[in-house]
N, C-alpha and C positions, 0 to 999 in steps of 0.2 A: 732452117732451124738453127745453127750456128750463132748467123750473126746476131737473131733476137736472144738466146741463150746470154752470151756473151756481154750484150747491154745491159738485158732485164735482170741475170742472176737467175730464172726460171725456165722451164720451157715445159706446159702441158701438152702429153704426147701420147693422140688418140689411137687407142684398138694396138696398142705397144705390149702389150702380153697373151700372148694364145688362151683362148680359152679352154683350150682342153688342159693347158699344165694352171690354170687355176682351179679345171674342177677335179686332177688330180690329189690338190694340192686340199682342196676344203672336204673333199673324202678322204683322206690321212684323218684332218684335226675332227672328223665329223664319227671315223671310228675310233679316237682318243677317247672324246663323250660318251660314246656308247660305251666303251670297256668301261666309265666309269661311271655306269648307271645313268649318262643323262643322253635324250634324245639327239643334239647337236651342239656344238660344241659354243653356238649365243649361247643357248640356258646351260651349259657347265661352266663359262665365263662370268656371266652376272648373279650362278647361286656361288658357286665358288668365293667367287670376291666381299661376300655375305658373312658365309660360313666358315673357309676354310683357305685365308692366304699364302699359306707356304704351301700346301698345294696348288692353288696355284699358280704362284714360281713355278714349281718344278713342273710343269706341266707347261709353263711358257716356254720352260728353256730344252724341254723336251720337243717342244713343236719346230724351235727352230733350228732342230738335228734334222727333222724329214727327209730325204730323200727329194720328195715333192717340190721341196722350197726352196730344194738346193740346184736342181734341174731352171727353177726359176731364175735362180741369183747367173748359173751358166749363161741362160738365155739372153740375157742383160749385160752379162760381160760385152757383147760384141757393140754395147753403145757405147760403151767409154773410147773401144778405138775410134771408133768416126768422131766421136768430140774432141777427143786430145789425140789420133792417127799417130798411136802405141800399138806397139804389136806384142807385148808384154802387159799383158794386167794382173790384178789382183784384189780376190775380195776381204776386206778388210772385217766387215760385219753383216749378217744378215736378222732383224730381230722382227716380230711380230711383235703389235702395237693395240692392246685391247682396248677401244675407247670408250668406257665401260657410260651408260646413262643414267644422268644427273649424277653425275660422283664426278669430282675435281682431283681425284690421288692421283691420277695418270695424265693430268693436265700438262703439258710441255708452260711455260711461258719463254716469252720472248728470247733466244738464244743463237749462237754461233754453231755451229757441226765444229767447227775450225778447235773449238775451249775446249771440248770433248773427244775429238780424235788429233791429239797434236804432232807437227813435225811433220804433215804433209803438204807438199808445195799443191797440187789437184786433188780433190776428193768428186768422187759423183754422186750422189745420191741422187738415187731412186727412191720414191715415197707412194705405195699403189695401194688400194680397198682390194680386197678381198671377197668379199659375201655384199656389202650391200654399196651401189652410191654413197660415197660421202659428198655433203653437205653441206651447209652452216649450219642448218637444224642440227646435223647429228654432230655437228664438233669438227665438220674435213680441216685441215692443216691453212694456214695462212701466211703470207710473208710480203716482206715491205718493199716494194720494188727499188732494184739498184741498189740495193744496200751491200750489196758484195762488194761494189767498187772501194768501201768503204777503208775496205783489209778487215784483219783480226785486229778486232776489240780487247778492250780492259773489260772486265766484267765484275759485276759484286753477286757474291756467294751466298742464296738465299736455301741453307735447308732447312725438311718440311718433315716433324715426325712418323708421320705416314706420306708417302707419294716417294715425287720423284725429288734431285736437288738440282737448282734454276741457277745454273750462272748467266744472270740477266746480265745483259752491253748497260755500261755506263750512258750515262745519259741518254736510256734509252725514250724518255717523254719527249726527248729535243726532237728525234729520231722519228718517232711518231707522227710527229708534229710535221715533219717539211717531206715524208715519204706515201704512199702510197697502200694502203693495204690491198693485196689480193685475196680474195679465197678461192681454190683451187678445189672447184668442184670435178669430181671424177666418175666416173662408169667405172663400171668392175671391166678391168682390160686396161682401162686408162692409168698411166703413173704421169707423174710430174716429176722430172728432175731438176733440180738445182748444187747451185755451188756450195761449197761447203762457209765462205763469208758470210752465204745470205741471210739476213735477220727474219725468222719465222718462228712460228708456234704450232702447236695444237692449240682447241678450241672444244668449249662444254658441250656437251653433246642433249641436247636439250628431248633427246626420242625416248624412245620403250627400249632398242633396241641397243646392243652394242656395237660399237665403230670397227670390226678389224682390220686391219691394216698393217702394212709389213715399211720397212724399210732396211732397202740393201745400199750398202756403203762399197764404191771401188773405188780404183785404185791406179796407177801404171809410175808410180813411183815407190821404186823398193829401196829410198832411205830414212823412210819413213819410224816414227818408233810402232812398233805390232803388239808391243805391252797394253794391254786396255786398262785402263784404271779407271776408277768408279766415279763418278763427279765428287764426292764426300774426299777425293785421293787429292784433286787437283785446286 
């Protein structure tokens, strides 16, 4: 696994996260939905994205702080120790990412994590679905295999009035023509591990369901800048 990861910049790890941990996380998310008078978290996200975006943002922040999510993060930290052979590891951040159906606002164009999280020598990024299988149809993450070997690249910032600010690598069209795109199809329990310099993106969700995924970022480098900057500040 380590050899494949170093060569390609990513590794799809099957049955990585215990189903019990995911079940507890889903239960807590659904309890948040029921407290807000929705049947489940999927319906809450879809409806609030249309009716009350500020409340959806607040709920997203709350979701990121759930103990059940932190338990998944603690479990995943051991994988960093295996990949980088370090005893001390640090959780940089952990975020829930709602891939809205038929909506481009919350999709990321091609980017490198190293341009959002500055000054770290090594970050292990772990992306995984929470409710449903991630497929090409519902906008699963894709990456350009081997682009991590290009190192940290300069970027052009593209700001949106609605949605994410993109830090698009320079000469991305030329890079896309030279590297194969990999769509990471993941069942619940699977995860993709990827390098901080791997060029990757999320994709348009053509399905009728919200693709709820998470990304966890872990490092063994204590010299990095732990002050989280918004993309508009970069």
